[in-house]
C-alpha positions as a printed Julia matrix, in Angstrom:
567×3 Matrix{Float64}:
  39.5    -9.15   19.6
  38.5   -11.63   22.66
  39.93   -9.56   25.34
  38.66   -5.98   23.63
  35.66   -7.6    24.01
  35.5    -8.66   27.35
  37.72   -5.44   28.3
  34.39   -3.7    26.88
  31.8    -6.09   28.02
  33.17   -5.56   31.84
  32.81   -1.74   31.09
  29.28   -2.1    30.9
  28.91   -3.59   33.57
  30.34   -1.35   35.99
  28.84    1.56   33.85
  25.59   -0.42   34.12
  25.49   -0.77   38.53
  28.41    1.66   38.99
  30.97   -0.59   41.0
  33.62   -3.22   40.94
  32.75   -6.01   38.79
  36.48   -7.68   39.84
  33.82  -10.68   41.2
  32.03  -10.65   37.7
  32.97  -14.75   36.59
  34.8   -15.61   32.82
  31.51  -17.04   32.09
  29.27  -13.29   32.75
  31.7   -11.71   30.57
  32.53  -14.51   27.69
  28.21  -13.42   27.7
  28.55   -9.75   27.95
  31.24  -10.27   25.38
  28.66  -12.4    22.84
  25.79   -9.18   23.5
  28.58   -6.64   22.41
  29.88   -8.63   19.19
  25.79   -9.15   18.22
  24.44   -5.87   19.12
  27.22   -4.42   16.68
  26.49   -6.86   14.06
  22.47   -6.21   14.24
  23.59   -2.05   14.52
  26.08   -3.23   10.77
  23.17   -4.79    9.26
  20.65   -1.92    9.95
  22.73    0.67    8.35
  23.14   -1.61    5.3
  19.17   -1.97    5.16
  19.32    2.16    5.42
  21.69    2.17    2.92
  19.75   -0.14    0.65
  16.58    1.44    0.9
  18.25    4.63   -0.47
  19.56    3.54   -2.86
  15.94    1.66   -4.24
  13.88    5.64   -3.11
  16.37    6.77   -5.6
  16.23    4.1    -8.13
  12.73    4.68   -8.22
  13.16    8.37   -8.0
  15.48    8.96  -11.26
  13.34    6.21  -12.82
   9.73    8.33  -12.37
  12.28   12.31  -13.31
  13.45    9.89  -16.51
  10.46    8.75  -17.83
   8.95   12.07  -17.6
  10.92   14.09  -19.14
  10.89   11.91  -21.89
   7.15   11.72  -21.84
   7.57   15.69  -21.85
   9.98   15.9   -24.84
   7.47   13.5   -27.07
   4.57   15.28  -26.32
   5.71   18.46  -27.08
   5.82   17.38  -30.01
   2.66   15.39  -30.11
   0.64   18.67  -29.35
   2.3    20.65  -31.86
   4.1    22.81  -29.11
   0.63   24.06  -28.91
   0.62   25.81  -25.38
   3.81   23.92  -23.84
   4.27   25.71  -20.31
   0.49   24.48  -19.81
   1.0    21.66  -21.34
   4.69   20.66  -18.85
   1.63   21.58  -16.11
  -0.89   19.01  -17.12
   1.75   16.38  -17.66
   3.16   17.18  -13.81
  -0.5    17.22  -12.27
  -2.14   14.17  -13.8
   1.17   11.9   -12.59
   0.83   13.55  -10.11
  -2.11   12.5   -10.13
  -1.21    8.87  -10.97
   1.72    8.86   -8.42
  -1.21    9.83   -5.4
  -3.6     6.5    -7.4
  -0.72    4.3    -6.63
  -0.19    5.54   -3.39
  -3.55    5.25   -1.97
  -5.52    3.21   -4.56
  -3.44    0.48   -5.8
  -1.8     0.46   -2.1
  -5.42   -1.15   -1.03
  -5.83   -3.58   -3.59
  -3.18   -5.31   -2.33
  -3.3    -4.86    1.33
  -5.28   -8.24    2.14
  -1.66   -9.43    0.01
   1.19   -8.06    1.53
  -1.11   -8.39    4.88
  -1.63  -12.04    4.8
   2.01  -12.32    3.58
   1.46  -14.16    0.02
   3.4   -10.76   -1.51
   5.76   -8.7    -0.7
   6.48   -5.39   -1.72
   8.63   -5.58   -3.77
   6.68   -8.89   -5.74
   3.56   -6.57   -5.05
   5.11   -3.24   -7.53
   6.21   -6.3   -10.47
   1.98   -7.73  -10.39
   0.84   -4.11  -10.36
   3.74   -3.37  -12.93
   2.0    -6.15  -15.5
  -1.31   -5.85  -14.66
  -2.25   -2.87  -13.58
  -1.39   -1.22  -16.62
  -2.18   -4.0   -18.91
  -6.12   -3.73  -17.22
  -5.85   -0.19  -18.56
  -4.61   -0.49  -22.32
  -6.92   -3.24  -23.05
 -10.5    -3.15  -20.52
 -10.47    0.8   -19.39
 -11.79    2.31  -22.47
 -15.46    2.07  -21.35
 -14.4     4.1   -18.0
 -12.52    6.78  -19.29
 -15.48    7.51  -21.9
 -17.32    7.37  -18.63
 -14.93    9.74  -16.57
 -14.64   11.94  -19.46
 -18.28   12.58  -20.62
 -20.32   10.99  -18.26
 -20.77   13.31  -15.57
 -20.16   16.61  -17.22
 -21.23   16.61  -20.4
 -18.86   19.64  -21.74
 -19.07   18.44  -25.57
 -22.49   20.58  -25.98
 -21.78   23.41  -24.88
 -20.11   26.09  -26.43
 -16.6    26.22  -24.74
 -12.8    27.6   -25.22
 -10.51   25.01  -25.48
  -8.65   26.04  -22.7
 -10.99   26.33  -20.01
 -12.08   22.34  -20.95
  -7.95   22.47  -20.19
  -8.38   24.03  -16.79
 -11.58   22.07  -15.57
  -9.1    18.76  -16.17
  -5.94   20.21  -14.34
  -8.12   21.7   -11.44
  -9.43   18.75  -11.37
  -6.41   16.44  -11.77
  -4.47   18.79   -9.17
  -7.16   18.82   -6.43
  -8.22   14.56   -6.63
  -4.02   13.74   -5.87
  -4.1    16.8    -2.99
  -6.58   14.75   -1.48
  -5.3    11.81   -2.29
  -1.8    12.38   -1.18
  -3.52   13.84    2.62
  -5.22   10.66    2.73
  -2.35    8.35    2.36
  -0.04    9.77    4.91
  -3.08    9.3     6.73
  -3.5     5.46    6.4
  -6.79    6.31    4.59
  -8.32    3.79    1.75
 -10.58    6.8    -0.2
 -12.03    6.51   -3.19
  -9.6     8.06   -6.26
 -13.17    7.77   -8.71
 -15.09    9.71   -5.76
 -11.85   12.6    -6.02
 -11.44   12.94  -10.18
 -15.93   13.08   -9.89
 -15.62   15.48   -6.92
 -12.34   17.92   -8.92
 -14.76   17.45  -12.47
 -17.95   19.01  -10.55
 -16.0    21.3    -8.45
 -14.19   23.05  -11.18
 -16.85   22.83  -13.66
 -19.15   24.59  -11.29
 -17.0    27.5   -10.85
 -16.9    27.86  -14.61
 -20.6    28.09  -14.85
 -20.63   30.54  -12.47
 -18.0    32.29  -14.28
 -19.66   32.31  -17.22
 -23.27   32.23  -16.01
 -23.85   28.98  -17.47
 -27.23   27.02  -16.59
 -25.3    24.33  -13.78
 -28.71   21.78  -14.88
 -27.45   21.68  -18.33
 -24.17   20.97  -17.69
 -24.55   18.19  -15.0
 -25.46   14.88  -15.96
 -27.35   14.68  -12.31
 -28.78   11.54  -13.12
 -25.89    9.92  -14.06
 -24.22   10.97  -10.71
 -26.76    9.83   -9.07
 -26.15    6.79  -10.59
 -22.67    6.8    -9.61
 -23.54    7.6    -5.58
 -25.89    4.24   -5.72
 -23.33    1.91   -6.78
 -20.98    3.73   -3.69
 -23.15    2.88   -1.87
 -23.5    -0.36   -3.03
 -20.16   -1.34   -3.34
 -18.77   -1.82    0.03
 -22.54   -4.49    1.04
 -22.0    -6.3    -2.16
 -17.86   -6.96   -1.47
 -18.76   -8.17    1.79
 -21.52   -9.79    1.18
 -19.75  -11.69   -2.23
 -16.65  -11.84    0.76
 -18.89  -13.0     3.38
 -20.21  -15.83    1.73
 -16.91  -17.04   -0.05
 -14.79  -16.93    3.07
 -17.77  -18.73    5.56
 -18.12  -21.82    3.35
 -14.13  -22.07    3.38
 -13.84  -21.68    6.53
 -16.71  -24.06    6.98
 -15.6   -27.01    4.4
 -12.16  -26.2     4.18
 -10.1   -24.57    7.43
 -12.38  -25.99    9.7
 -12.62  -28.97    8.89
  -9.03  -28.84    8.99
  -8.86  -27.82   12.5
 -11.35  -30.99   13.21
  -9.18  -33.17   11.66
  -6.01  -32.05   13.25
  -8.15  -32.25   16.44
  -9.14  -35.44   16.38
  -5.86  -36.87   15.29
  -3.77  -35.89   18.29
  -5.88  -36.95   20.48
  -5.99  -40.39   19.54
  -2.26  -40.39   19.47
  -2.43  -38.49   23.15
  -4.59  -41.74   23.68
  -2.74  -44.45   22.38
   0.09  -42.91   24.66
  -1.59  -43.44   27.1
  -2.85  -46.62   26.41
   0.38  -48.14   25.87
   1.46  -46.55   29.26
  -1.5   -48.9    31.21
  -0.41  -51.74   28.87
   2.83  -51.54   30.3
   1.98  -50.92   33.8
  -0.69  -53.88   33.35
   2.82  -56.14   31.89
   4.99  -55.37   35.11
   1.97  -55.99   37.54
   1.99  -60.04   35.93
   3.23  -62.81   37.3
   6.72  -64.13   35.08
   4.6   -67.57   34.01
   1.76  -64.56   32.8
   3.68  -62.59   31.14
   5.7   -65.4    29.33
   1.8   -66.37   27.99
   1.04  -63.0    27.15
   4.69  -61.77   25.46
   3.61  -64.65   23.23
   0.37  -63.64   22.44
   2.03  -60.6    21.87
   4.3   -61.62   19.55
   2.43  -63.01   17.96
  -0.17  -60.34   16.97
   3.08  -57.83   16.15
   3.93  -60.57   13.62
   1.12  -60.54   11.52
  -0.24  -56.61   12.32
   1.46  -55.23    9.98
   0.77  -57.78    7.06
  -2.04  -56.28    4.74
  -4.48  -58.94    4.5
  -4.6   -59.62    8.28
  -8.4   -60.06    9.75
  -8.37  -57.94   13.36
  -9.95  -61.67   14.58
  -6.76  -63.09   14.16
  -5.56  -61.31   17.53
  -4.87  -62.91   20.47
  -4.5   -59.9    22.94
  -5.89  -57.35   23.91
  -2.41  -54.75   23.56
  -2.99  -55.58   19.84
  -7.31  -54.82   19.39
  -6.74  -52.15   21.6
  -4.77  -50.9    19.6
  -6.24  -51.81   16.66
  -9.22  -49.99   17.41
  -6.95  -46.51   17.8
  -5.45  -47.11   14.54
  -9.03  -48.0    12.19
 -10.29  -44.42   13.86
  -7.01  -42.97   12.85
  -7.51  -44.32    9.98
 -11.11  -42.95    9.03
 -10.2   -39.48    9.17
  -8.99  -38.59    6.17
  -7.41  -35.18    7.41
  -6.61  -34.33    4.02
 -10.4   -34.49    2.21
 -10.57  -30.58    1.83
  -6.88  -30.2     0.53
  -7.58  -33.43   -2.15
 -11.29  -32.17   -3.37
 -12.48  -28.21   -1.98
  -9.68  -26.51   -2.37
  -9.32  -27.83   -6.23
 -12.6   -26.84   -7.25
 -12.25  -23.04   -5.3
  -8.85  -23.07   -7.24
 -10.75  -23.93  -10.65
 -14.63  -21.45   -9.7
 -11.82  -18.74   -9.44
  -9.92  -19.39  -12.45
 -12.55  -19.14  -14.99
 -14.06  -16.41  -13.19
 -10.63  -14.58  -14.18
 -10.42  -16.08  -17.36
 -14.29  -14.79  -18.26
 -13.12  -11.07  -16.91
 -10.39  -11.66  -19.23
 -11.71  -12.7   -22.23
 -15.32  -11.24  -22.52
 -13.79   -7.75  -20.68
 -10.16   -7.01  -22.21
 -10.03   -9.23  -25.37
 -13.26   -8.59  -26.66
 -12.11   -5.17  -26.77
  -9.8    -6.19  -29.34
 -12.61   -7.74  -31.53
 -10.75  -11.32  -31.89
 -13.91  -12.57  -33.37
 -14.93  -15.52  -30.75
 -18.25  -17.07  -30.42
 -19.62  -17.58  -26.48
 -19.46  -20.93  -27.2
 -16.1   -21.12  -27.85
 -15.59  -18.04  -25.16
 -17.51  -20.47  -22.56
 -15.15  -23.5   -23.48
 -11.87  -21.74  -23.25
 -12.91  -20.71  -19.5
 -14.08  -24.24  -18.82
 -10.73  -25.34  -20.43
  -8.84  -23.19  -18.09
 -10.69  -24.11  -15.23
 -10.38  -27.78  -15.97
  -6.51  -27.1   -16.11
  -5.86  -24.9   -12.56
  -8.47  -28.21  -11.13
  -5.76  -30.7   -12.49
  -2.82  -28.84  -12.01
  -3.96  -27.56   -7.95
  -5.13  -31.33   -7.25
  -1.39  -32.68   -8.21
   0.62  -30.19   -6.41
  -2.24  -31.4    -3.48
  -1.33  -34.68   -3.69
   1.98  -33.77   -3.2
   1.73  -31.8    -0.32
   0.3   -35.3     1.54
   3.19  -35.96    3.9
   3.68  -32.56    5.69
   1.97  -30.09    7.69
  -1.69  -29.5     7.0
  -2.26  -27.0     8.15
   1.02  -25.35    5.87
  -0.26  -27.6     2.88
  -3.42  -25.73    3.16
  -1.78  -21.79    3.12
   0.44  -23.07    0.85
  -2.14  -23.77   -1.88
  -3.96  -20.25   -0.68
  -1.06  -18.19   -1.48
  -0.75  -19.81   -5.26
  -4.76  -19.08   -5.25
  -4.01  -15.44   -4.69
  -1.28  -14.7    -6.44
  -3.79  -15.68   -9.59
  -6.41  -13.54   -7.56
  -4.41  -11.0    -6.83
  -3.49  -10.51  -10.66
  -7.14  -10.34  -11.99
  -7.39   -7.83   -9.69
  -5.11   -5.71  -10.0
  -6.4    -6.32  -14.2
  -9.33   -5.54  -12.9
  -8.57   -2.11  -11.11
  -6.77   -1.12  -13.61
  -9.38   -1.41  -15.82
 -11.7     1.45  -13.43
  -8.98    3.92  -11.64
  -6.09    4.13  -13.59
  -8.72    6.26  -15.73
  -9.13    8.6   -13.15
  -5.48    9.75  -13.97
  -4.97    9.48  -17.74
  -8.78   10.07  -18.58
  -8.57   13.59  -17.77
  -4.99   13.77  -19.08
  -5.92   12.23  -22.16
  -8.68   14.95  -22.49
  -6.29   18.04  -22.06
  -3.94   16.29  -24.81
  -7.43   15.62  -27.17
  -7.42   20.01  -26.46
  -4.28   21.16  -26.76
  -3.25   19.1   -29.78
  -6.94   19.94  -31.7
  -7.86   23.21  -30.41
 -11.51   22.11  -29.54
 -13.04   19.57  -27.41
 -15.13   17.63  -29.38
 -11.65   15.8   -30.29
 -10.87   12.18  -28.84
  -8.16    9.68  -29.58
  -7.05    6.57  -28.22
  -4.14    7.59  -25.39
  -0.91    6.92  -26.68
   1.61    4.39  -25.3
   4.32    6.25  -24.49
   0.97    7.83  -22.07
   0.25    4.94  -20.52
   3.64    3.8   -19.62
   4.97    6.9   -18.32
   1.15    7.0   -16.33
   2.03    3.35  -14.63
   5.26    4.3   -13.91
   3.96    6.94  -11.74
   1.98    4.37  -10.05
   4.43    1.92   -9.08
   5.8     4.48   -7.82
   3.41    6.16   -5.93
   2.67    2.85   -4.13
   6.28    2.43   -3.19
   6.16    5.6    -1.34
   3.4     6.17   -0.06
   1.6     2.78   -0.3
   2.36    1.46    3.03
  -0.28    2.77    5.27
  -2.61    2.14    3.37
  -1.39   -1.24    3.14
  -1.56   -1.56    7.22
  -4.7    -0.33    7.13
  -6.42   -3.08    4.62
  -3.66   -6.12    5.54
  -3.69   -5.98    9.04
  -5.66   -3.29   10.44
  -9.11   -4.15    9.48
  -9.09   -7.36   10.13
  -6.83  -10.34   11.01
  -6.17  -11.61    7.57
  -4.15  -14.75    5.95
  -3.81  -16.63    2.71
  -7.13  -18.08    2.71
  -8.71  -14.38    3.9
  -6.38  -12.8     1.87
  -8.24  -14.91   -1.39
 -11.3   -14.84   -0.71
 -11.66  -10.7    -0.16
  -9.82  -10.0    -3.23
 -11.46  -13.17   -6.23
 -15.11  -10.89   -3.86
 -13.55   -7.57   -4.97
 -12.29   -8.56   -8.67
 -16.63  -10.56   -9.56
 -18.02   -7.02   -7.95
 -15.6    -4.65   -9.64
 -15.56   -6.88  -13.31
 -19.3    -6.46  -13.09
 -19.51   -2.85  -12.79
 -16.44   -2.43  -15.6
 -19.43   -3.96  -17.83
 -21.84   -1.64  -17.41
 -19.47    1.6   -17.29
 -19.89    2.88  -14.32
 -16.36    4.04  -12.66
 -17.21    2.65   -8.8
 -14.92    2.27   -6.57
 -12.71   -0.72   -5.86
 -11.75    0.89   -2.47
 -15.05    1.02   -1.34
 -15.52   -2.65   -3.17
 -12.09   -4.23   -0.98
 -13.07   -2.65    2.16
 -15.97   -4.44    2.29
 -14.77   -7.2     1.54
 -12.23   -7.55    4.6
 -14.84   -6.69    6.71
 -17.32   -9.32    4.58
 -14.62  -11.45    6.2
 -14.1   -10.01    9.6
 -17.06  -10.2     9.98
 -16.65  -14.52    9.92
 -13.68  -14.37   11.68
 -15.9   -11.84   13.84
 -12.49   -9.81   14.16
 -13.27   -6.21   12.41
 -12.54   -3.69   13.27
 -15.21   -1.32   13.16
 -13.15    1.48   15.37
 -11.64    1.92   12.01
 -14.13    2.2    10.39
 -15.55    5.68   11.66
 -12.34    7.53   10.33
 -12.12    5.82    7.17
 -16.42    6.61    6.52
 -15.89   10.38    7.02
 -13.08    9.98    4.36
 -15.47    8.94    2.0
 -17.95   11.14    2.82
 -15.76   14.32    2.57
 -13.71   13.21   -0.37
 -15.66   14.52   -3.39
 -16.92   17.83   -1.67
 -13.1    18.17   -0.6
 -11.97   17.41   -3.45
 -15.08   19.9    -5.3
 -13.68   22.88   -3.28
 -10.15   21.94   -3.54
 -10.9    21.7    -7.74
 -12.79   25.36   -7.73
  -9.6    27.2    -5.79
  -7.38   25.26   -8.47
 -10.01   26.46  -11.59
  -8.95   29.87  -10.11
  -5.48   30.12   -9.5
  -5.26   28.89  -13.48
  -7.76   31.78  -14.21
  -5.56   34.19  -13.26
  -2.07   32.99  -13.95
  -3.15   31.89  -17.24
């Protein structure tokens, strides 16, 4: 085998230089042998990785197909086999929409976590599977109502159920197609923008075909409020993240840099000081060396005693050494890690706890008073502060920068969970809201009926979200996580915490704002602090934001006309 690699390496040299290589040394041949071996090994690893990737892709595709197939089987019975073909097509449109919500909106949500290196794609998938669906089921009711009735009020019109179904189906397909295009280009756009544009477009088309006054159909005032919130979303996200991260940078990151730089300078001074005294000692006469060595030996004996006094030192060497060590001891390099980081973690924990209690668990009608709720929030904050402080103490002997980022990585995982919950509370409704309306219309033959979204529907759409994140979310993750601004665990934590706070504030008001705009604004706020924001990339992103609603509206009109012709 060794001879084979030697000969293989020799042949490669001959082909490269095109001349006789008999003068090649054994050492050179051996190095070529090593190169050939590692090239083969790398090629085999890449082949194995490619095979594993294909296996994972097949597993995700099989999971989605199996779940959708079971849901269609269940849904046909749920809708009493009313218009089964239409229900199957509507299911495909709804799942396709959820797939693209995952590929764009969830990818945007986890871009900071993956871009900073805190989470891997599989870990992001796991968090999305749990918290996105939980947020939609527990806290997504108000936004679903806004999507369903707040923008286009169809309940007050004398419409046939099929007209209502076609409007919602057209909106789902149009929004999904636009999201797929944006995801392939790596552009984070608003799924809320897209679905509302789709509903408005198909509703206006229906109104024009049936000579209905569009002024009574579209809630223009509500649409104006939402449009205003789209402008405010990135501004608020950027402002909050700028304020949060600027405090973190000043009180934690910059302090750590100063402490490490000061300690490094003292270490260099100490090394130089010892060298100077070595040269000084060598220049002394024999008698002076004996006398000076006696003083140094005395000082060395008492220097490490805990109760020694500096006045007891006899040699200039140890007096100077004491001054350097005293300067070093006065630098509390772990001050920020032991004080600010636990405080910041407790604030973030209390914000996430408040979001869960007042927005999520409140819908379960647990009967908790405000006093009890706030006590729970404060207990969560105290517990997180205590746990973070104890963990930070255990990192005292380790690298300061790595220890700090390790702490923020843990906190970023926590904020990623909270942001996933708040994202699910808002944006999964963009797919499940119109589809739930379609199911109710097919089941009851009425557009006014509204039932709770079945858990099996939430599970199916949740799986579609995760599969979409895996297949088409990588470009958007790259854009948000690395291209807009350089991210690390501390900045990623600040961006996610700020965005979660703004999103949940909007969810309290029942406004389907865009978490995409908020998070992109938060990332740019980080870039403003670090002065590395990629404003050139905002040109295509901003253009995509502007044309999302009209593009979805046009696609929805076309879809509505096709459905009218086919059915």
